[in-house]
C-alpha positions in Angstrom: -2.9 -76.8 34.9 -6.3 -75.1 34.1 -5.3 -72.0 35.5 -2.1 -71.9 33.0 -4.4 -72.6 30.0 -6.6 -69.8 31.1 -3.7 -67.4 31.4 -2.7 -68.0 27.9 -6.3 -67.7 26.7 -6.7 -64.2 28.3 -3.5 -63.1 26.9 -4.3 -63.1 23.2 -7.6 -61.7 23.8 -6.0 -58.9 26.0 -3.4 -58.2 23.0 -6.3 -58.4 20.5 -8.3 -55.8 22.4 -5.4 -53.5 22.5 -4.8 -53.8 18.9 -8.4 -53.0 18.3 -8.0 -49.9 20.4 -5.2 -48.6 18.7 -6.9 -49.3 15.1 -10.2 -47.3 16.3 -7.9 -44.6 17.6 -6.0 -44.3 14.3 -9.5 -44.1 12.4 -10.6 -41.3 14.3 -10.0 -37.7 12.9 -10.8 -34.6 14.5 -10.4 -31.4 12.4 -11.0 -27.4 13.7 -13.0 -25.0 12.0 -10.3 -23.5 10.1 -8.8 -26.8 8.4 -10.2 -29.3 6.0 -8.9 -32.9 5.2 -8.2 -33.8 1.6 -8.6 -37.9 1.7 -7.2 -40.4 -0.7 -8.3 -43.9 -0.7 -5.8 -46.3 -2.1 -4.3 -43.3 -3.8 -7.7 -42.0 -5.5 -9.2 -38.7 -4.4 -12.3 -39.6 -2.1 -13.7 -36.2 -1.0 -12.9 -33.9 1.5 -13.7 -34.0 5.1 -14.2 -31.7 8.0 -14.5 -29.9 10.4 -15.5 -32.0 13.4 -15.0 -35.6 13.8 -15.0 -38.2 11.3 -13.3 -41.8 10.6 -10.9 -43.0 8.2 -9.9 -46.7 7.3 -6.2 -47.1 8.7 -4.0 -48.3 5.8 -6.0 -47.6 3.4 -7.2 -44.0 3.8 -4.5 -41.2 3.7 -5.7 -37.9 4.8 -3.9 -34.5 4.3 -4.9 -31.4 6.0 -5.1 -27.9 4.5 -5.5 -24.9 6.7 -8.4 -22.5 5.1 -6.9 -19.1 7.3 -5.5 -16.2 5.4 -1.7 -16.6 4.9 0.3 -13.4 5.1 3.6 -13.9 3.1 6.2 -11.7 2.4 8.2 -11.2 -1.2 11.8 -10.9 -0.6 13.2 -7.7 -1.9 13.5 -8.2 -5.8 15.8 -6.2 -8.0 13.8 -4.3 -10.6 14.6 -2.6 -13.7 11.7 -0.1 -14.5 10.6 1.2 -17.8 12.7 4.3 -17.6 16.2 2.0 -16.8 16.3 2.5 -13.0 17.4 -0.1 -10.9 15.4 -0.4 -7.7 14.8 -3.0 -4.9 11.3 -3.4 -4.3 9.6 -5.7 -1.6 5.7 -6.6 -1.1 3.4 -8.6 0.9 0.9 -11.0 -0.2 -2.3 -12.2 1.3 -4.0 -15.1 0.1 -6.1 -18.5 1.4 -7.2 -21.6 0.2 -10.7 -21.8 -1.2 -10.8 -25.4 -2.8 -8.4 -27.9 -0.7 -8.6 -30.7 -3.2 -7.0 -28.5 -5.9 -4.5 -27.0 -3.8 -3.0 -30.5 -3.1 -4.1 -32.5 -6.4 -3.1 -29.6 -8.8 0.5 -28.4 -7.4 2.9 -30.1 -5.3 3.7 -27.5 -3.1 0.9 -24.3 -3.0 2.9 -22.1 -0.6 6.3 -22.3 -2.5 4.5 -22.1 -5.7 2.2 -18.9 -4.7 5.6 -17.4 -3.5 7.6 -18.2 -6.6 4.7 -16.7 -8.7 4.5 -13.4 -6.6 8.2 -13.1 -7.4 8.2 -13.3 -10.9 5.0 -11.4 -11.5 6.4 -8.5 -9.3 9.5 -7.8 -11.6 7.2 -8.3 -14.9 4.9 -5.8 -13.6 7.1 -3.3 -12.3 9.3 -3.4 -15.1 6.6 -1.9 -17.3 6.1 1.3 -15.3 8.3 4.5 -15.0 10.0 5.3 -11.7 7.4 8.3 -11.0 4.5 5.9 -11.9 5.8 3.5 -9.3 6.2 6.1 -6.6 3.1 7.9 -7.3 0.4 5.3 -8.2 1.2 2.5 -5.7 -2.6 1.7 -5.4 -3.3 1.0 -9.1 0.0 -1.1 -8.9 -1.3 -2.9 -6.2 -4.3 -3.7 -7.7 -3.1 -5.0 -10.9 -0.6 -7.4 -8.9 -3.7 -8.8 -7.1 -5.6 -9.6 -10.3 -3.0 -11.0 -12.0 -1.9 -13.3 -9.1 -5.6 -14.3 -8.5 -5.9 -15.0 -12.1 -3.0 -17.5 -12.1 -3.5 -19.1 -8.7 -6.9 -19.4 -9.4 -6.5 -23.2 -11.0 -4.7 -24.0 -7.8 -7.7 -23.5 -5.6 -5.9 -20.1 -4.2 -7.7 -17.0 -3.6 -5.3 -13.8 -3.8 -7.4 -11.0 -1.8 -4.7 -8.3 -1.5 -0.9 -7.3 -2.7 0.8 -4.6 -1.0 4.1 -3.2 -2.3 5.8 -2.6 0.8 9.4 -1.0 0.6 10.8 0.8 -2.5 14.8 1.3 -2.1 16.3 3.9 -4.5 19.9 4.3 -5.1 21.7 7.1 -3.5 22.4 9.3 -6.9 18.5 8.7 -7.8 17.4 10.0 -4.3 19.5 12.9 -4.4 18.3 13.8 -8.1 14.9 13.2 -6.7 15.2 15.9 -3.9 16.6 18.4 -6.4 13.6 17.9 -8.6 11.3 18.3 -5.6 13.3 21.6 -4.4 12.9 23.0 -8.1 9.3 22.1 -8.0 8.6 24.0 -4.6 10.8 27.0 -6.0 8.5 27.0 -9.2 5.4 27.1 -7.2 6.8 30.0 -4.9 7.6 32.0 -7.9 4.4 31.3 -9.5 2.4 32.1 -6.5 4.8 35.4 -6.1 3.8 36.6 -9.3 0.1 36.1 -9.0 0.1 38.0 -5.9 2.1 40.9 -7.7 -0.6 40.9 -10.5 -3.2 40.8 -8.0 -1.8 43.8 -6.1 -1.0 45.8 -9.4 -4.6 45.4 -10.6 -5.9 46.7 -7.0 -3.5 49.6 -7.3 -4.8 50.5 -10.7 -8.3 50.4 -9.3 -7.4 52.7 -6.4 -5.3 55.0 -8.6 -8.4 55.5 -11.0 -10.8 56.3 -8.2 -8.0 58.6 -6.5 -8.1 60.3 -9.8 -11.8 61.1 -10.1 -11.8 62.0 -6.4 -8.9 64.8 -5.7 -10.0 65.1 -1.9 -9.6 61.5 -1.4 -5.9 61.8 -2.4 -5.5 64.6 0.3 -7.1 62.2 2.7 -5.0 59.7 2.0 -1.8 61.9 2.0 -2.9 63.1 5.5 -3.6 59.4 6.6 0.4 58.6 5.7 1.7 61.7 7.4 -0.2 60.0 10.5 1.4 56.8 10.2 4.9 58.4 9.7 4.3 60.2 13.0 3.3 57.1 14.7 7.0 55.5 14.0 8.6 58.6 16.2 11.3 59.2 13.5 13.6 62.2 14.3 13.5 63.3 10.6 10.5 63.1 8.1 10.4 63.5 4.7 7.3 63.9 2.6 6.5 65.3 -0.6 4.3 68.1 -0.8 1.4 68.0 -3.1 1.2 70.3 -5.9 -2.1 71.6 -5.3 -0.9 72.9 -2.4 1.8 75.2 -3.8 0.4 75.8 -7.0 -1.8 78.8 -5.8 1.2 80.3 -4.7 2.7 80.0 -8.0 -0.5 81.5 -9.6 -0.2 84.8 -7.3 3.7 84.8 -8.3 2.6 84.8 -12.1 
């Protein structure tokens, strides 16, 4: 009888110990270095915990974990009408991280979803104010403008936007053909300008050379002999060259 009574006394004690261990285990929280815990006690904000080991009151406290690591989020392709009425499809990537965990939980319902929607609307708004040429040529400036706007608007949520990059710009086929024609015309224009500048420089040098030869008749004779040498080196069967007037002038004078 005593053994039975002792057994029933031992069972509740064991049960109490097990329940106590479970409660103690549920009260222990461990957070890594890259996470913080936003603590709510009876629904009220009671501070931010972590990293490391700490305790909460089971049934009274509620802990919401927030990662502090940089989040890389793709912005889906957006149909954008530029300032010069060209429809393009633009995608981007945004880099951000949580700086104030309590604001990221209290001030907005889902900061990840909110940041994604904000980046999409901001991308369409900013790119709709620029021309297509500016969008293609000044992408770094546009990235900086997008980053400043997103960082300013996401700041009240405790989110820091560190970088925004426009990733892909898909143009219509007819616009790509027009751009290719424009680039080809630009290359032809540059080639003609370079050729004209070369002709101008060559004519200037030839004019200076002619002025020198006009003051030095012997230089003209030497140039003539050099030309004959160059023609002879080509091994031509027939050579036609002009006879300088100075060579035959003395014969004409004697005839007169």
